[in-house]
N, C-alpha and C positions, 0 to 999 in steps of 0.2 A: 238895211233890211230889217223888217219887223221880226221880233222874236215870237210874238203871238199872232197867228193868222186868224182873221175874222171872216166868218161866212154865215149865211142864214139858210137853214133847211127846215121846211115844214113849220115856218113861223117861229123857229127856235134858233137863237144865235149860238153857233159853235165856235168856241175860242180854243184854238189848238196851239199849245205851247211847244215850240221847237226851235231852240237856239242852235243855229247852224254853225256857230263858231265854237261850240263846246260839245264834247261827247255826251254830257248829261245836262239836263235843265237844272239851273240853280236860281234861288231867290236873290235877286239883286235889284238895283235901282232901275236899270233899263227894262228888265222884265216886268217890274211892277208898274212902270209907266205905261207899257203896252197893255197890261191887264186892266189898269184903270181906264185907259182910253176905250178898250173894248167893252167894258161894263157900261160906261157912259153912253156909248153909241147904241148899245142894246136898249138901255133905259129910255133913250130919246126916241126910239123907233116904236110907234104905237102898234105896229104889226107884229112885233116880237113879243111872244108870251113868256119866254124864260131863257135862261142861259145855261149852256153846258160847257164846263171847263175841262179840257182833256190834254193829252200830250201826243206829240208826233214822234217821240222816241220809243223804240221798240222795248217793251218790258219795263219802262221807266216813266213815272209821272214827273215828279220833281225830287231830286236827291237831297235837297236841303238848302241852307243858306250858302252864300258865297264865302267860303272859309278863307279864300285867298285875300279877301278884303280885311278880314280880322288879322290874318298873319301879317299883312302889310303894315299894320299898326306898329309892328316891331316890339321892342322891349321898353320903349320910352313912355312918357306920360300920355294919357289919353285926354283929348279935349272933351270933357264930359258934356259941356253945354252943346257943342256941335253934334256929338253923338246922340244926345237926347233929342235934339231937333230932327235928325235924320230918321231915327228909330220911331219917333212919334208919327212921322209922316207915313211910315209903313203901316202902323196900327190904324191910322186914320183911313188909309186906302182900303184896308180889309174891313174896317167897320162900315165904310160906305158901301162896300159890296154886299154885306149881309143885311143892310137896311135900305137897299136900293128900291125895294118894292116889287121886284120880280124874282121868282124862284131861281136859285143858282144850284146846279148839280155838279159835284166833282166826280167826273168819270175817270176813275183811277185805273190806268192800264198797266200798272206794274208797281215797282218799288216806290213808296211814298214815305219819305222820312224827313224829320226835322222841319225846316221851314216849309217844305212841300206839304207835310201833313197839317201844319198850322194854317195854310191856305185852305186846305180841305175842310178844316174845322170852321172856317168862316163861310163855308157854303151851307146851304140848307139841307143837302142830302149828299151822302157819300156812297158811291157804288164802286166796288172793287172787282177786278178780274179774279176768278177762282183758279189761280195758278200758284204753285208752291213757292216760287221765287218772289212773289209780290208782297214783300215785307212792309209793314206799316208801323210807325212809331215815332217817338221823340228821343233819339239817341244822344242828344247833346251832352248829357252828364258823363258819358263815357270818354269825352274829350275834355272834361273839366269845365264845360260850358253849361248853359241852361237855355231853354226855349226863350225866344225874344220877340216873337211875332204873335203873342197872345196865347201860346200853348198852355202856360200855367194857369190861365184864366178860363179858357173855353173847355178844355178837357175835364176839369173837375165839375164844371157846370153841366157837362154832357153826361158823364157816367158816375159822378159822385167823387168826393174827395179821397176816400180810402182807396178805391181802385186806381184813380188817376195818379196819386202820389207815388205808389209803387212803380208804376210804369215810367214816370218822369224821372224819379230819382235813380232808378237803376238803368235808365236808358234802354229799356227793353224794345225789341223789334218783334212784332207778332206776325205769324203766318196768317193767311186769309181767314181760316176757320176760327182761330183764336181772336182775331180782330173783330169778327162778327159776334162771337160769343160775348166779348167784353164790351161791345157797343161802340168800338172805334169806327166801324163802318155800318151802314144800314142794310146792305144787300151785296150778295156775291153773284156774279153772272159769268157765263163763258165769254171769252174775249170778243167774239163776233156779235154778241148781243149787247155790248157795253153802251154804245150810243143810243140804240133803240130803247134800252131799259131806262136811260136817262130821260129821253123824250117822253116815254110812257108815263113816268112819274110826274113830269111837268104837266102833261095833259090831264091826268086823272086826279092828281092831288095838288101839287104846285103850291104848297104852303110857303110863303115868302117871309115868314117870321121865325126867327130863332127861338128855341124854347126859353132862353133866358130873357127874351124880350116880351114874352107873354105876360099879361097883367098879374096873374096869380102864381107865377113860377116859383118853385122851390127846388133847391139843389137836391138831387137824388141822395138819399141816405142821411140828409141833414146838413143845413147850411151853417154859417159862421156863428150863429147864436145857439146851436144845438150842443147837447152833451156829447154826442157822437163825434162832432167836429173837434171838440176840445180833446177828447180821448185820442182821436186819430193823430192830431198834431203832436201831442205829448209823446205818444208811442213812436211816431216817425222821427221825432227829434232824438229820442234816446237811441233808436236803432242806427240813425245816421252817425251819431257820435261813436257808438260801439263799432261800427264798420269802418269808419274813416279816421277816428281819433283826431278829428278837427283838421285833417290835412287837405280836405277838399272844400274850398270856400263855396263852390257852386251848390253843394248840398244844403247849406244853411240858407243860401240865397233863394233857392227854390222853395224851401219851407216858408221863408218870410214872405215871398211873393204870393204864395197861395193863402197864407194866413191873413195878410193885409188886403189882398185883392178881392177875396170873396166877400168882404164887408162893404164893397163899393159896387155901384152900377158899372156895367161893362165899359161905358164911355170913359170912365176914370180908372178902371182897374188896370188897363194896359200900361198906364204911366208908372204904376207900382212895379210892374215887371221890368220895365225899361231901366228904372233906377237900380234895381237889383242886378240886372245884366251889366250895367256899367261898373258896379261894384266888383263883379266877377272879373271883368276885363282889366280892372286896375290892379288886380293881384297877378303876379307872374305865373301862377299855377296854370291857368287856362291856356295862355299862349305857349307855355312850355310843353304842355301835353299836346296841343294842337300841332305844333311844329313836328314833334317826334312821332306821335301816334297816328297822325294823319298824313302829313306830307312826306316825312322821311320813311315811314312805314310803306306808303304807296310806292316809293322808289324801290324799296326792297322787294315788294310784291311784283313789280314789273321788271325786275332784273336790270336796273339802271347800271350796275357795275359789271354786267356781262361784257366780255370782249366783243367789240362792235364788228370787227372784220372777219369773224368766223361764221361760216354758213350755219343755219339752223339745223339741229339734229333731232330727229323724231325717235324717241325711245319707245320701242314697241314691246320689248321683252327684257325683263329684269330678273336676275338671280339674287336670292337673298340667302346668305349662309348664317344659320342660327335661327331657330324657330322659337326663341324665348320671347319675352315681353316686347323688346325693341323690334326684333325680326317680324313678329306678328303685326305690329303696328305699321311697319314699312310695307309689308305685303298688302295689308288692308288698303292703305291710301293709294298704293300703286294700282291694284286691281280695280279700285273704285273709279278710276279715270280711264279704264279700258286697256291697261297694260297687262300683258300676260306675265305671270309671276311663277318662277321656280323657287319653291321654299324648301331649302335643303338643311338637314341636320344629321347628326352622327349616325342615327338609325331612322328607319321609316316610321316607327312608332312615335318618336319625338317630333318628327316633321308633321305627322298627322295630328298630334296633340296641338301643335301650333296653329294649324288650319282650323281645328275645332274651336280654339279660343276665338279666332276671328269670327267664326260662325255664331258663337254665343254673344259676342259684341253686337253683331248685326241683328241677332234675334231680339236683344234688348231695345235696339232702335226701332225694330219692327213693332214691338209691343207698345211703344210710345207714339206710334204713328209717324215716325221720322224717316221712314223708308218704305218701300213696297216689296212684296214677295218677289216680283220679277227682278228688281234691282239686287236683292239679296242673292238670288240664284245666279245672276250674271256675275257678281263679284266672286262668289265661291267657285264658279266654273272656271275662272281665270287663274286660280291658285292651284298649282300642281305640287303636291308634297312628294319629296324624294330623299333618298340617301345617296344617290348616284351622281357623282360629279360630271359624268358625261352628259347629263340632262342640261347642263349649263351651256352647251354648245348653241350658238345662235343668239345668245344674250347680248344686248347692246351695252348693258351695265350690270355689274355684280356688286352688291353691297354686303360687306362682311359685318355681322353683328354678333360676334362671339365674345367670350369672356375677355376682360382686360388683361390678357396674358400674351406677351410678345411671342413666345414659342408657339402657342396655339394659333395666333394670327398669322405667323410666318408659314405654318403648316397649311392652312387653308388657302393662303395666297398662292403658294406653289402649286397646290392641287388644282386651283382654278385656272392658273396661267395656261396650263396645258390644253384647256378647252376653249379659250377665247380667241376670237378673230382679231386682226390687227387694229381695227377701228374701235373695238370695245374698250370700255374703261372699267377700272376697279376702284371701289371706294371703301374706306374703312369708317365704321360708325364709332370709332373710339372717342371717348370724351376727353382725352388728354395726352395719350401717348403720341410723341412726335411722328408726323407723317413721313418725314424724310427717312427716319430710321426704319419704319415699317415697310417703306417702299423698297428697301434693300432685298427683301425676299422675293420681289417681282423681277421678272426678266424685262419688264417694260415700265420703268419708274416714271417715264413721261406720261403714262396713262394712269398713274396712281394718284388718288386725291382723297381727302377726308370729307365725309358728309356726317356731321355731328347732329343727329336728330335728338329731340328732347321728348321725355315721356310725360303723358301718354301721346304717342305720335299722332293719333287720330285727331287730337284736340289742339296740340301745340303748333302754332303757325310757323315758328322759326326753325331754320336749319343753318348751322355754321359750316360754311364751305372753307376747308382748310387746304391751302396750297403749299405743297412741299417744294424743296429746292429744285427738283427736276420736273415738277408738274408742268405740262405744257399749257399754253393758252387755249389750244383746241380742247384739251381735257377739261379745263375750267369752264369753257363755253358749253360743252356737252353736259357737265354737271348742272349748270344753270338751267339748261333746257329741260332736264329731268325735274328739277325743283319746281320750275314754273308749271310744268305739266301736271304735277300732283298738287298744284295750288298752294304751295308754301312760299313764304318769304325767305330771303337769304341774305346773309352778310358774308363778305369774303375776308378771311384772315390769313396771315402768313404763319408758317409753322413755328411753333414754340411749345415747350412743355406746358400742358394745360390750355393751350390756345388762348382765346380771349375770355369767353363767358365763364369758363371753369376757373380761370385765374381770378377774375373779379369776384365771383361767387365764393370761391374758396377762402378769400380773405374774410368774408362775412362769418363763415363757420369758424374759421381760426380765431376771429376776434371773440366769438362766444366762448371758445376754449380758454383764451387768455383771461377773460373776465372770470371764468370759473376758477382757474388756477390762482388768480389774485384774491379769491375769497369773496367775490361778489355773489350775493344770494342767487340761486338758480331762478327764482321767481322774477327778480329784477332783470336778469339776463334775458329771459323770454319775453316778458311784458314790454320792456323797452324796445325790443326788436319789432314787436307788433305795432307799437305806437309810432315807430319810425317809418312804417309803411311796408315792411317786409311781410310777404304772405304767410310765412311760417318761420318761427324763431329757430336759432341755431341748434339747440339741444334736441328739439323735436325733429328737425331735419336729419340730424345724425342718426336718430332712431329709425327714421323712415328709409334713409339710404341703406342702413344696415351697419352696425358696428363691426361686423365681420368683414364687410367690404372695405371699410376704412382701415381696419387693422391689416388687411391684406395689402393695401396700398402702402402702408408704412413699411411692411416687410419687404415689398418690392423696392422701396427707396433704400432700405438697408442693403439689399442684394446689389443694387446699382452702385451704391457707394463702395461696397467691398470690391466690386469688379473694377472700379476706377482707382482702387488703392487708397480710398479715403476713409477716415474714421467716422463712424456714425453713432450718434447717441439719440435715443428717443426723447422727444420733448415731453414735458409733464403731461400735456394733453394726450399724446400717444400712449404714454404710460397708463393714464386713467382708462383709456379705451381697452388697452391690453388687460388691465385688471378687471374691468367690468366683464370681459369675456372669460378670462382664465380663472379668476378667483370667485366670480359670482354667477357665471353662466348666463349673463345678460347680453343678448346679441342684438337687441333692438326690437322694433315693432313687428318684424316679420322674420323670426329666427329660423335657421335651417334645422332639420331634424337632428336628433342625437345620432351617435355612431351606430346604435342598434336599430335606428329607424323610428324610434319613438319621438313624438312631437315635443318641442320645447315650449315652455310658457313664454309668451311675449314679455319683454322687459328690457329696459336699457337705462337711459336717463329718466325715463318715465315708467310708471306701472300702468298696465292696461287691464281694463275690466269691462264688464258688459255695459256699464253706464258711461264709458268714455275713458279718460286717462288723467293721471295726475303725476306731478314730479315725484320721483322716488324719494321718500322722506329720509332715507338713510344715506343719500348720495354724498353729502359733505362729510359725514362721519366715516363712511367706508373708504373715502378717497382722501382722508386727512393727511396722508403721507405726502401728497402732491399739492394739496390745496392750502394756501396761506391763510393764516388767521387775519381777519379783517373786521375790526369793530366799527369802522367808519365807512359806511357804504357811499358810493358815488351817487350823484343825482341822476335821475332818469334822463335829463337833458344831456349830461355828459356821456352816458352810455349810448344814447341815440346818435350823438355826434360822432362817437368812435366808429359805430357801424357805418355811417354815411361816409366819413372821411377815408376810412381804410379802403373802401371799395372804389371811391373816386380816385384816390392816389394810384391804385393798381391800374385803373383804366388809363390814366395819364401815362404811366410807365409803358403800357402796351402801345400807346400811340408813339411815344418817344422811341421805342425799340422797333417800330415798324410792323408790329404784329397786326395792328389795324392801321388803315391809312385814311380813314374818313370818320370824323366825329359823329356824323349822322348814323353810320353803321354802329358806332360805339354806343350811342344812346339807345337806339332801337334794340340792338342785340341783347343787352342785359335786362331790359324791361320785358321783352317778349319771351326770352328764353329762361331766365332764372329769377324773375320777379323783383328786380330792382324797383324801388318805389316809383310807380307811374306818375304820381303827382309832381315829381321833380323834373320830369322830362328827360331823365337819364343823367349819368355822372357828369358829362361835359356841360350840359345845360345847368345842372345844379351848381357847378363851380362858377359859371358865368353869372347866374342870378345871385350867388353869394357874394360875388366880387372876387376876382382872381387874387388881388393883393390881400384882401381880408382873409381869403381862404389860406394863402401861404402863411400869413401871420398866425392863424389859429392852428394850422398843421404843425408849425414849429413849436407851439406851446404843448400840443399833444405829444410830439416827438420827445421833448425834454422830459415829460412826465411819464410816458408809457412805453417809449421805445422807438428805435429807428425806422420801424415800419411806417411811421407817420411822417418821415422825412420827405419834404416836397422834392420831386425830381427837378433836374436842371431846367427842363422845358418850362415847367410851371414858374420857376423863379425868374426866368428870362421874360416870360409873358407879363409877370407882375411888374418887373422893372420897366418894361416898354409899354405898359398900360394897354395890353392886348387882351382879347378874349377869344374863345374858341369859335364863336359864330360872328365875330366882327368882320 
């Protein structure tokens, strides 16, 4: 069956791309063969004046290249010569289309990304439907890849190097109005006018020559010999290094492709791009990111781990207890998809303030043109602020988002229990308190589950679904149905103090504390973390989380130890935080007010001022009681390795202990939820690419030098001995 249907209307060939075997059209060999055949048929027909290329998929032109073909390459070596031959054939086909002598219009009926947009670039005109969902762009860089069907050559020639580089290197996807403004498309039309607009242009203009094939063509803004070009390339190179620390090979490859390619005619420029693309694929980064951030993430977004034998559950009414930052966000994303929300707090004024914060967030989106007044009104109308627990009657799900205090959580659990029907479920948004223990306050522990959202809820895709010892499969399935309805991705973890993501991330912050206590300079602690790919370094994170919050957690640990009859001694890091608060009144970036209500000056490991922030100069001196003297600083490479290894080892322990049961969830979860370096593909992929045996050897070296936290778990030693890997 043909992927692209050919028909002639009004002396114009209409090529409709509709792959019946896939939910989306993708650029692959079979589709290109059909496209080539259709173009040649139209060129050979003297009665055909031009060609319109469109899609039969609703709201979708072509989603991009066939990423499954890239993933199928595995982690082994790539046959560069064969890949060069196949990719060159794609470039030749697109080059033939744009030089065929007849005008070709890309009639884009929706989302047009990656390889799909590269095909559109090889057409003589691009007309896009004027609908919000119709995103356009080259997003490959977000997966560690780069355009490979002429995108790095045609887009700079179309809109100029400066504008194109920003879009390509950041993998931006533009809404229709922005795509038109920046020159990615030529015209916006209503969907029912799409084909007629394409025909009209062919009949009234029909220029079959690309701008870069015109005799006196010049690159907009300056070509390869201009000062502007040189300045743009130097600036982009500096920015790429500052943003990625050299961890993303695709960034350098994109720059090199543009730099070399724009010095050549189009017939030869594509070969430059292909060579750089092969270079990217030969590095494990691209395939690691592709597997985790595309295929594994898609599984999490589709609920692949939802219990299959439980009927679907439609969550129509949700109660949220706690109208603080997390509660506001959960209310927002729930009401956004049409769920009625009961937002409850200790008093009506607090609940109303929570709803008002949602309103302000929506207003900011409205001012930026990202929503409409009707949508704002609809969302707010579905949020009911209250202090009365009886308003929770009829809720299908209640999410508790109160302080991390067992007594408070038990109190709201019991108060809610009295209002819920037998089929309703109760979820705690705790970030680390064991669900099995919290469920003891419920009369229905089988209906109790953890839903660990991440801040800001409106932007963070991931939710950690925590299953307690008594949580039923029906409750798990219902939790999944809610997560999918609010358009979040989920991973399932079994109950454990700290669960999975907090355990892994906690080791990163702890390692920063270890380094501080060892006498490593704070600047090295922070800069090495950033160069390792962490979005925020450990001391800065501590300030943002709040030193008071961390101190409270330590005091809770002390209380728990006492209740268990165990001796508890604060670690040097906990003592430092206690001193920062008690001796220096430094509570972090967002300090609570003083006892008399007066505001505190922000300050913790950092000083904060109008121009930004800087590490507190007196930190090492003020904390000298707990910080060792260290005249010989470790290398940045050793510090980076410590950050990476300590998190990977904790991830393996979680797998060994059954906290997580699937390494795909383990890789996706910590990247999407807590910022584990995306370029690694996640901790399990990192270990695979490092080599399990080599990883165990180097972990042993770190353990001997820095402590037993680097001791490899038995699972990892067994895998090394048996020459196994996590994804083998």
